[in-house]
C-alpha atoms as a printed R data frame, in Angstrom:
    type eleno elety resid chain resno       x       y       z
1   ATOM     1    CA   MET     A     1 -33.578  -0.715 106.294
2   ATOM     2    CA   THR     A     2 -35.973  -2.273 108.771
3   ATOM     3    CA   LEU     A     3 -37.628  -5.682 108.942
4   ATOM     4    CA   GLU     A     4 -41.395  -5.456 108.546
5   ATOM     5    CA   SER     A     5 -44.339  -7.838 108.268
6   ATOM     6    CA   SER     A     6 -46.795  -7.590 105.382
7   ATOM     7    CA   SER     A     7 -49.691  -9.590 104.001
8   ATOM     8    CA   LEU     A     8 -48.874 -12.286 101.487
9   ATOM     9    CA   VAL     A     9 -50.573 -11.903  98.121
10  ATOM    10    CA   ALA     A    10 -52.068 -15.111  96.745
11  ATOM    11    CA   PRO     A    11 -50.544 -16.227  93.440
12  ATOM    12    CA   GLY     A    12 -52.335 -15.082  90.312
13  ATOM    13    CA   PRO     A    13 -52.093 -16.513  86.787
14  ATOM    14    CA   ASN     A    14 -48.565 -17.762  86.005
15  ATOM    15    CA   GLU     A    15 -47.431 -17.013  89.555
16  ATOM    16    CA   VAL     A    16 -46.314 -19.168  92.475
17  ATOM    17    CA   THR     A    17 -45.580 -18.662  96.151
18  ATOM    18    CA   VAL     A    18 -42.067 -19.660  97.193
19  ATOM    19    CA   ARG     A    19 -41.029 -20.260 100.795
20  ATOM    20    CA   HIS     A    20 -37.361 -19.404 100.983
21  ATOM    21    CA   HIS     A    21 -34.767 -21.623 102.588
22  ATOM    22    CA   ALA     A    22 -31.971 -19.192 101.674
23  ATOM    23    CA   VAL     A    23 -31.616 -15.842  99.910
24  ATOM    24    CA   GLY     A    24 -28.528 -14.529  98.170
25  ATOM    25    CA   ILE     A    25 -26.975 -11.202  99.171
26  ATOM    26    CA   ASN     A    26 -25.191  -9.433  96.308
27  ATOM    27    CA   ILE     A    27 -23.316  -6.172  95.880
28  ATOM    28    CA   ALA     A    28 -25.991  -5.282  93.306
29  ATOM    29    CA   ASP     A    29 -28.474  -5.131  96.215
30  ATOM    30    CA   THR     A    30 -26.587  -2.128  97.556
31  ATOM    31    CA   TYR     A    31 -26.867  -0.461  94.149
32  ATOM    32    CA   PHE     A    32 -30.650  -0.802  94.187
33  ATOM    33    CA   ARG     A    33 -30.748   0.435  97.776
34  ATOM    34    CA   SER     A    34 -28.676   3.519  97.022
35  ATOM    35    CA   GLY     A    35 -30.457   4.307  93.768
36  ATOM    36    CA   LEU     A    36 -27.394   3.692  91.577
37  ATOM    37    CA   TYR     A    37 -29.578   1.101  89.854
38  ATOM    38    CA   PRO     A    38 -32.963   2.792  89.355
39  ATOM    39    CA   GLY     A    39 -36.182   0.996  90.214
40  ATOM    40    CA   ARG     A    40 -39.823   1.930  90.446
41  ATOM    41    CA   THR     A    41 -40.412   2.685  94.118
42  ATOM    42    CA   PRO     A    42 -41.504   1.388  96.458
43  ATOM    43    CA   HIS     A    43 -39.693  -1.871  95.820
44  ATOM    44    CA   GLY     A    44 -38.118  -4.639  97.828
45  ATOM    45    CA   LEU     A    45 -34.498  -5.722  97.658
46  ATOM    46    CA   GLY     A    46 -32.823  -8.917  96.560
47  ATOM    47    CA   VAL     A    47 -32.664 -10.706  93.214
48  ATOM    48    CA   GLU     A    48 -31.909 -14.325  94.091
49  ATOM    49    CA   GLY     A    49 -33.259 -17.001  96.369
50  ATOM    50    CA   ALA     A    50 -33.937 -20.705  96.706
51  ATOM    51    CA   GLY     A    51 -36.795 -22.583  98.311
52  ATOM    52    CA   VAL     A    52 -39.926 -24.657  97.825
53  ATOM    53    CA   ILE     A    53 -43.133 -23.799  95.999
54  ATOM    54    CA   VAL     A    54 -46.037 -23.818  98.460
55  ATOM    55    CA   ALA     A    55 -48.853 -22.536  96.207
56  ATOM    56    CA   THR     A    56 -49.514 -22.062  92.510
57  ATOM    57    CA   GLY     A    57 -51.831 -19.778  90.584
58  ATOM    58    CA   ALA     A    58 -53.854 -20.429  87.473
59  ATOM    59    CA   ASP     A    59 -52.143 -21.494  84.239
60  ATOM    60    CA   VAL     A    60 -48.997 -22.737  85.990
61  ATOM    61    CA   THR     A    61 -48.011 -25.962  84.242
62  ATOM    62    CA   ALA     A    62 -44.228 -26.170  84.510
63  ATOM    63    CA   PHE     A    63 -44.118 -26.121  88.333
64  ATOM    64    CA   SER     A    64 -46.038 -27.795  91.157
65  ATOM    65    CA   VAL     A    65 -46.400 -27.454  94.911
66  ATOM    66    CA   GLY     A    66 -43.385 -29.072  96.562
67  ATOM    67    CA   ASP     A    67 -40.959 -28.319  93.739
68  ATOM    68    CA   ARG     A    68 -37.496 -27.134  94.717
69  ATOM    69    CA   VAL     A    69 -36.564 -23.964  92.827
70  ATOM    70    CA   THR     A    70 -33.972 -21.242  92.636
71  ATOM    71    CA   TYR     A    71 -34.047 -17.970  90.741
72  ATOM    72    CA   THR     A    72 -32.287 -14.767  89.867
73  ATOM    73    CA   GLY     A    73 -33.551 -11.557  88.310
74  ATOM    74    CA   SER     A    74 -36.646  -9.414  88.491
75  ATOM    75    CA   PRO     A    75 -38.875  -8.678  90.218
76  ATOM    76    CA   LEU     A    76 -36.977  -7.344  93.205
77  ATOM    77    CA   GLY     A    77 -38.018  -8.652  96.597
78  ATOM    78    CA   ALA     A    78 -35.991 -11.719  97.529
79  ATOM    79    CA   TYR     A    79 -35.335 -10.267 101.001
80  ATOM    80    CA   SER     A    80 -38.304 -12.132 102.502
81  ATOM    81    CA   ASP     A    81 -39.096 -15.469 104.082
82  ATOM    82    CA   ILE     A    82 -41.911 -16.133 101.608
83  ATOM    83    CA   ARG     A    83 -43.012 -14.361  98.433
84  ATOM    84    CA   THR     A    84 -45.360 -14.599  95.477
85  ATOM    85    CA   MET     A    85 -43.662 -14.139  92.123
86  ATOM    86    CA   PRO     A    86 -44.001 -14.906  88.407
87  ATOM    87    CA   THR     A    87 -42.706 -18.226  87.133
88  ATOM    88    CA   ASP     A    88 -40.519 -16.649  84.428
89  ATOM    89    CA   SER     A    89 -37.504 -16.332  86.700
90  ATOM    90    CA   LEU     A    90 -37.756 -19.776  88.318
91  ATOM    91    CA   ILE     A    91 -35.187 -22.504  87.711
92  ATOM    92    CA   PRO     A    92 -35.810 -26.121  88.796
93  ATOM    93    CA   LEU     A    93 -33.309 -27.022  91.498
94  ATOM    94    CA   PRO     A    94 -31.932 -30.568  91.449
95  ATOM    95    CA   ASP     A    95 -31.822 -32.510  94.711
96  ATOM    96    CA   SER     A    96 -28.026 -32.680  94.419
97  ATOM    97    CA   ILE     A    97 -27.691 -28.950  95.146
98  ATOM    98    CA   ALA     A    98 -28.563 -27.635  98.619
99  ATOM    99    CA   PHE     A    99 -30.693 -24.530  99.041
100 ATOM   100    CA   ASP     A   100 -27.902 -22.476 100.596
101 ATOM   101    CA   ILE     A   101 -25.537 -23.372  97.764
102 ATOM   102    CA   ALA     A   102 -28.163 -22.437  95.184
103 ATOM   103    CA   ALA     A   103 -28.920 -19.084  96.813
104 ATOM   104    CA   ALA     A   104 -25.200 -18.373  97.025
105 ATOM   105    CA   SER     A   105 -24.450 -19.255  93.423
106 ATOM   106    CA   THR     A   106 -27.364 -18.820  91.025
107 ATOM   107    CA   MET     A   107 -26.717 -15.189  90.142
108 ATOM   108    CA   ARG     A   108 -22.965 -15.348  90.685
109 ATOM   109    CA   GLY     A   109 -22.566 -18.668  88.905
110 ATOM   110    CA   LEU     A   110 -24.658 -17.756  85.874
111 ATOM   111    CA   THR     A   111 -22.645 -14.540  85.649
112 ATOM   112    CA   ALA     A   112 -19.389 -16.498  85.635
113 ATOM   113    CA   SER     A   113 -20.819 -18.912  83.067
114 ATOM   114    CA   TYR     A   114 -21.864 -16.273  80.562
115 ATOM   115    CA   LEU     A   115 -18.603 -14.366  81.002
116 ATOM   116    CA   LEU     A   116 -16.639 -17.474  80.086
117 ATOM   117    CA   THR     A   117 -18.875 -19.053  77.445
118 ATOM   118    CA   SER     A   118 -20.968 -16.342  75.818
119 ATOM   119    CA   ILE     A   119 -19.243 -12.980  75.896
120 ATOM   120    CA   TRP     A   120 -15.846 -13.588  74.265
121 ATOM   121    CA   ASP     A   121 -14.012 -16.270  72.302
122 ATOM   122    CA   LEU     A   122 -11.711 -17.578  75.005
123 ATOM   123    CA   ARG     A   123  -9.382 -20.491  74.349
124 ATOM   124    CA   ALA     A   124  -7.067 -22.616  76.476
125 ATOM   125    CA   GLY     A   125  -3.868 -20.709  77.135
126 ATOM   126    CA   ASP     A   126  -5.460 -17.253  77.084
127 ATOM   127    CA   THR     A   127  -4.777 -15.000  80.055
128 ATOM   128    CA   VAL     A   128  -7.632 -13.294  81.892
129 ATOM   129    CA   LEU     A   129  -7.457 -10.728  84.682
130 ATOM   130    CA   MET     A   130 -10.197 -11.102  87.280
131 ATOM   131    CA   HIS     A   131 -10.646  -8.311  89.800
132 ATOM   132    CA   ALA     A   132 -12.127  -9.227  93.209
133 ATOM   133    CA   ALA     A   133 -11.026 -12.801  92.663
134 ATOM   134    CA   ALA     A   134 -11.905 -13.787  96.252
135 ATOM   135    CA   GLY     A   135 -15.476 -12.541  95.943
136 ATOM   136    CA   GLY     A   136 -18.594 -14.518  95.131
137 ATOM   137    CA   VAL     A   137 -18.399 -14.197  91.337
138 ATOM   138    CA   GLY     A   138 -14.616 -14.207  91.398
139 ATOM   139    CA   LEU     A   139 -14.156 -17.563  93.124
140 ATOM   140    CA   ILE     A   140 -16.615 -19.283  90.779
141 ATOM   141    CA   PHE     A   141 -15.160 -17.588  87.693
142 ATOM   142    CA   CYS     A   142 -11.602 -18.574  88.605
143 ATOM   143    CA   GLN     A   143 -12.512 -22.228  89.094
144 ATOM   144    CA   MET     A   144 -14.379 -22.383  85.777
145 ATOM   145    CA   ALA     A   145 -11.596 -20.520  83.963
146 ATOM   146    CA   ALA     A   146  -8.921 -22.845  85.308
147 ATOM   147    CA   GLU     A   147 -10.993 -25.842  84.196
148 ATOM   148    CA   MET     A   148 -11.031 -24.339  80.677
149 ATOM   149    CA   GLY     A   149  -7.248 -24.105  80.653
150 ATOM   150    CA   LEU     A   150  -7.137 -20.334  80.979
151 ATOM   151    CA   THR     A   151  -4.374 -18.575  82.894
152 ATOM   152    CA   VAL     A   152  -6.043 -16.458  85.573
153 ATOM   153    CA   ILE     A   153  -4.450 -13.439  87.216
154 ATOM   154    CA   GLY     A   154  -6.577 -12.408  90.161
155 ATOM   155    CA   THR     A   155  -6.666  -9.278  92.264
156 ATOM   156    CA   VAL     A   156  -7.712  -8.885  95.893
157 ATOM   157    CA   SER     A   157  -7.949  -5.942  98.274
158 ATOM   158    CA   ASN     A   158  -5.682  -7.413 100.952
159 ATOM   159    CA   ASP     A   159  -3.130 -10.187 101.277
160 ATOM   160    CA   ALA     A   160  -5.340 -12.241 103.587
161 ATOM   161    CA   LYS     A   161  -7.590 -12.979 100.615
162 ATOM   162    CA   LYS     A   162  -4.793 -14.283  98.395
163 ATOM   163    CA   PRO     A   163  -4.965 -17.948  99.507
164 ATOM   164    CA   LEU     A   164  -8.662 -18.106  98.564
165 ATOM   165    CA   ALA     A   165  -7.967 -16.863  95.045
166 ATOM   166    CA   LEU     A   166  -4.967 -19.155  94.602
167 ATOM   167    CA   ASP     A   167  -6.985 -22.142  95.779
168 ATOM   168    CA   ALA     A   168  -9.670 -21.257  93.220
169 ATOM   169    CA   GLY     A   169  -7.209 -21.564  90.362
170 ATOM   170    CA   CYS     A   170  -5.399 -18.244  89.991
171 ATOM   171    CA   SER     A   171  -1.800 -18.563  88.831
172 ATOM   172    CA   GLU     A   172  -0.951 -15.131  90.251
173 ATOM   173    CA   VAL     A   173  -2.781 -12.952  92.764
174 ATOM   174    CA   LEU     A   174  -2.113  -9.211  93.031
175 ATOM   175    CA   ASN     A   175  -3.043  -6.740  95.743
176 ATOM   176    CA   THR     A   176  -4.877  -3.706  94.333
177 ATOM   177    CA   ARG     A   177  -3.660  -1.550  97.227
178 ATOM   178    CA   THR     A   178   0.029  -2.351  97.027
179 ATOM   179    CA   ASP     A   179   0.749  -3.594  93.494
180 ATOM   180    CA   ASN     A   180   0.860  -1.629  90.266
181 ATOM   181    CA   ILE     A   181  -1.673  -3.866  88.562
182 ATOM   182    CA   ALA     A   182  -1.057  -2.884  84.937
183 ATOM   183    CA   GLU     A   183   2.729  -3.149  85.288
184 ATOM   184    CA   ARG     A   184   2.509  -6.541  86.957
185 ATOM   185    CA   VAL     A   185   0.034  -7.882  84.373
186 ATOM   186    CA   ARG     A   186   2.337  -6.784  81.542
187 ATOM   187    CA   GLU     A   187   5.285  -8.342  83.337
188 ATOM   188    CA   ILE     A   188   3.491 -11.644  83.902
189 ATOM   189    CA   THR     A   189   2.277 -11.811  80.277
190 ATOM   190    CA   GLY     A   190   5.569 -10.845  78.664
191 ATOM   191    CA   GLY     A   191   4.256  -7.427  77.740
192 ATOM   192    CA   LYS     A   192   1.122  -8.642  75.973
193 ATOM   193    CA   GLY     A   193  -1.526  -7.954  78.593
194 ATOM   194    CA   ALA     A   194  -4.665  -9.944  79.361
195 ATOM   195    CA   ARG     A   195  -6.972 -11.077  76.578
196 ATOM   196    CA   MET     A   196  -9.954 -10.341  78.820
197 ATOM   197    CA   VAL     A   197 -10.177  -8.175  81.939
198 ATOM   198    CA   VAL     A   198 -13.230  -8.486  84.197
199 ATOM   199    CA   ASP     A   199 -13.638  -5.490  86.489
200 ATOM   200    CA   GLY     A   200 -16.462  -5.442  89.006
201 ATOM   201    CA   VAL     A   201 -14.723  -2.933  91.280
202 ATOM   202    CA   GLY     A   202 -15.167   0.153  89.122
203 ATOM   203    CA   ALA     A   203 -13.719   3.593  89.767
204 ATOM   204    CA   SER     A   204 -10.635   2.610  91.754
205 ATOM   205    CA   THR     A   205  -9.442  -0.083  89.312
206 ATOM   206    CA   PHE     A   206 -10.710   1.181  85.955
207 ATOM   207    CA   GLU     A   207  -7.509   2.904  84.826
208 ATOM   208    CA   SER     A   208  -5.370  -0.120  85.637
209 ATOM   209    CA   SER     A   209  -7.889  -2.359  83.889
210 ATOM   210    CA   VAL     A   210  -7.746  -0.346  80.672
211 ATOM   211    CA   ALA     A   211  -3.950  -0.452  80.772
212 ATOM   212    CA   SER     A   212  -3.954  -4.232  81.326
213 ATOM   213    CA   VAL     A   213  -5.921  -5.247  78.227
214 ATOM   214    CA   ALA     A   214  -4.006  -6.906  75.394
215 ATOM   215    CA   ARG     A   215  -4.214  -5.619  71.833
216 ATOM   216    CA   ARG     A   216  -7.730  -6.328  70.508
217 ATOM   217    CA   GLY     A   217  -8.670  -7.679  73.934
218 ATOM   218    CA   LEU     A   218 -11.856  -7.099  75.928
219 ATOM   219    CA   LEU     A   219 -12.531  -5.080  79.067
220 ATOM   220    CA   VAL     A   220 -15.716  -6.148  80.852
221 ATOM   221    CA   CYS     A   221 -17.037  -3.482  83.222
222 ATOM   222    CA   LEU     A   222 -19.090  -5.752  85.466
223 ATOM   223    CA   GLY     A   223 -19.824  -3.540  88.457
224 ATOM   224    CA   THR     A   224 -19.055  -0.393  90.397
225 ATOM   225    CA   ALA     A   225 -18.294  -1.487  93.945
226 ATOM   226    CA   SER     A   226 -15.918   1.463  94.392
227 ATOM   227    CA   GLY     A   227 -18.019   3.903  92.395
228 ATOM   228    CA   PRO     A   228 -19.005   4.521  88.747
229 ATOM   229    CA   VAL     A   229 -16.314   4.440  86.060
230 ATOM   230    CA   PRO     A   230 -15.564   7.609  84.083
231 ATOM   231    CA   ALA     A   231 -16.838   8.232  80.581
232 ATOM   232    CA   VAL     A   232 -14.649   6.777  77.827
233 ATOM   233    CA   GLU     A   233 -14.012   8.468  74.479
234 ATOM   234    CA   PRO     A   234 -13.849   5.908  71.619
235 ATOM   235    CA   PRO     A   235 -10.406   7.084  70.386
236 ATOM   236    CA   ARG     A   236  -8.957   5.954  73.705
237 ATOM   237    CA   LEU     A   237  -9.902   2.375  72.896
238 ATOM   238    CA   MET     A   238  -8.044   2.699  69.596
239 ATOM   239    CA   ARG     A   239  -4.935   4.121  71.232
240 ATOM   240    CA   GLN     A   240  -4.908   1.342  73.819
241 ATOM   241    CA   GLY     A   241  -4.650  -1.285  71.085
242 ATOM   242    CA   SER     A   242  -8.084  -1.381  69.422
243 ATOM   243    CA   ILE     A   243  -9.556  -2.892  72.561
244 ATOM   244    CA   PHE     A   244 -13.214  -3.670  73.132
245 ATOM   245    CA   LEU     A   245 -15.312  -2.428  76.053
246 ATOM   246    CA   THR     A   246 -18.616  -3.821  77.283
247 ATOM   247    CA   ARG     A   247 -20.924  -3.318  80.238
248 ATOM   248    CA   PRO     A   248 -23.093  -6.470  80.205
249 ATOM   249    CA   ALA     A   249 -26.298  -7.284  82.059
250 ATOM   250    CA   MET     A   250 -27.062 -10.915  82.781
251 ATOM   251    CA   ALA     A   251 -30.688 -10.361  81.754
252 ATOM   252    CA   ASP     A   252 -29.532 -10.096  78.137
253 ATOM   253    CA   TYR     A   253 -27.708 -13.427  78.344
254 ATOM   254    CA   ILE     A   254 -30.609 -15.402  79.849
255 ATOM   255    CA   ALA     A   255 -33.490 -13.775  77.935
256 ATOM   256    CA   ASP     A   256 -33.539 -16.652  75.448
257 ATOM   257    CA   PRO     A   257 -34.812 -19.814  77.224
258 ATOM   258    CA   ALA     A   258 -32.379 -22.081  75.381
259 ATOM   259    CA   GLU     A   259 -29.395 -19.909  76.291
260 ATOM   260    CA   LYS     A   260 -30.570 -19.727  79.891
261 ATOM   261    CA   ARG     A   261 -30.921 -23.508  80.080
262 ATOM   262    CA   ALA     A   262 -27.418 -23.964  78.652
263 ATOM   263    CA   LEU     A   263 -25.931 -21.605  81.244
264 ATOM   264    CA   VAL     A   264 -27.857 -23.289  84.074
265 ATOM   265    CA   ASP     A   265 -26.615 -26.698  82.913
266 ATOM   266    CA   HIS     A   266 -23.064 -25.350  82.643
267 ATOM   267    CA   LEU     A   267 -23.213 -24.152  86.250
268 ATOM   268    CA   PHE     A   268 -25.183 -26.930  87.928
269 ATOM   269    CA   THR     A   269 -23.163 -29.706  86.282
270 ATOM   270    CA   ARG     A   270 -19.954 -28.272  87.669
271 ATOM   271    CA   ILE     A   271 -21.367 -27.760  91.138
272 ATOM   272    CA   ALA     A   272 -22.767 -31.291  91.230
273 ATOM   273    CA   ASN     A   273 -19.540 -32.956  90.061
274 ATOM   274    CA   GLY     A   274 -17.341 -30.898  92.368
275 ATOM   275    CA   ALA     A   275 -15.500 -28.968  89.654
276 ATOM   276    CA   VAL     A   276 -16.850 -25.756  91.206
277 ATOM   277    CA   ARG     A   277 -16.996 -25.364  94.967
278 ATOM   278    CA   ILE     A   278 -19.319 -22.703  96.307
279 ATOM   279    CA   THR     A   279 -17.914 -20.887  99.316
280 ATOM   280    CA   VAL     A   280 -20.518 -19.379 101.647
281 ATOM   281    CA   ASN     A   281 -18.468 -17.345 104.091
282 ATOM   282    CA   GLN     A   282 -21.128 -14.988 105.444
283 ATOM   283    CA   ARG     A   283 -24.510 -16.099 106.774
284 ATOM   284    CA   TRP     A   284 -26.996 -13.650 108.242
285 ATOM   285    CA   GLN     A   285 -30.565 -13.603 109.467
286 ATOM   286    CA   LEU     A   286 -33.001 -11.438 107.509
287 ATOM   287    CA   GLY     A   287 -33.150  -8.850 110.265
288 ATOM   288    CA   GLU     A   288 -29.408  -8.293 109.898
289 ATOM   289    CA   ALA     A   289 -29.678  -6.770 106.418
290 ATOM   290    CA   VAL     A   290 -28.057  -3.514 107.522
291 ATOM   291    CA   ALA     A   291 -24.993  -5.348 108.846
292 ATOM   292    CA   ALA     A   292 -24.826  -7.388 105.640
293 ATOM   293    CA   HIS     A   293 -24.811  -4.284 103.451
294 ATOM   294    CA   VAL     A   294 -22.207  -2.573 105.624
295 ATOM   295    CA   ALA     A   295 -19.971  -5.634 105.276
296 ATOM   296    CA   LEU     A   296 -20.460  -5.829 101.519
297 ATOM   297    CA   GLU     A   297 -19.656  -2.176 100.998
298 ATOM   298    CA   SER     A   298 -16.590  -2.339 103.243
299 ATOM   299    CA   GLY     A   299 -14.942  -4.942 101.031
300 ATOM   300    CA   THR     A   300 -14.298  -7.276 103.952
301 ATOM   301    CA   THR     A   301 -16.430 -10.177 102.743
302 ATOM   302    CA   THR     A   302 -15.115 -13.158 100.798
303 ATOM   303    CA   GLY     A   303 -16.960 -15.733  98.738
304 ATOM   304    CA   SER     A   304 -20.755 -15.624  98.835
305 ATOM   305    CA   SER     A   305 -23.177 -14.185 101.379
306 ATOM   306    CA   ILE     A   306 -26.707 -15.342 102.179
307 ATOM   307    CA   PHE     A   307 -29.659 -14.931 104.470
308 ATOM   308    CA   GLU     A   308 -30.697 -18.309 105.827
309 ATOM   309    CA   PHE     A   309 -33.997 -19.374 107.345
310 ATOM   310    CA   THR     A   310 -34.989 -22.006 109.884
311 ATOM   311    CA   THR     A   311 -37.746 -24.111 108.340
């Protein structure tokens, strides 16, 4: 990846130009870069950013020049200091939320919100297992889950990350490299297992995730940071306790405007009132994209990562 200059396209109908103050860096960006997530080439990278609208095209009525906005989703191309894009993805950003916090949490936070409110019937007292609990999604998810009265078992890749996960609301934190995850989850839950398991790690944790799900529980395959998961034959789900398996995409949980607004309100309310703290532990300049991707893929990052701009 190299940093290049290009001409800015003026906004057309239902488009605006956004000058970024911060851009989110997500593990999904590495999937698009590698081709694991297919895209029509050539394409940019990056799915989330926050900034100010500096120009509007024809037929734009919901936004004006000077509006603070954030966004997540298509089209790709957030890795830029300024871009022209359709208004469909834009979310009004309240003054109470800083640009860097928005860029670090819009995609991650909406993901945590739909996992906890839209994907499964979770109730206070239920146990959930959250892999990569010290990551960007993980830290937000754990705080929201604890607020709901859920018991959260988190996993991390090294012991140095454990305090972050505990501080975010985990009751127990396991090390995927030294603990037998499934055995420990069964031990902690009195043999029952977790009612929901969220696994964004993929290949290296999949087997332990399957073995950790409670009878008639749900396994959410959220990502493949360690590689794609193997194919699953339906009878295996039956033998494991009639468990459910899903591989969700956030696009399907924010396609309906009313559902999207509800998830945005769920997230922004909790950020504004302090119930959810957004941890930005890695900040890079746009020209350091290679270093950012190397760090993401090494598993050494914690919390959220962003590109920030001097404006």
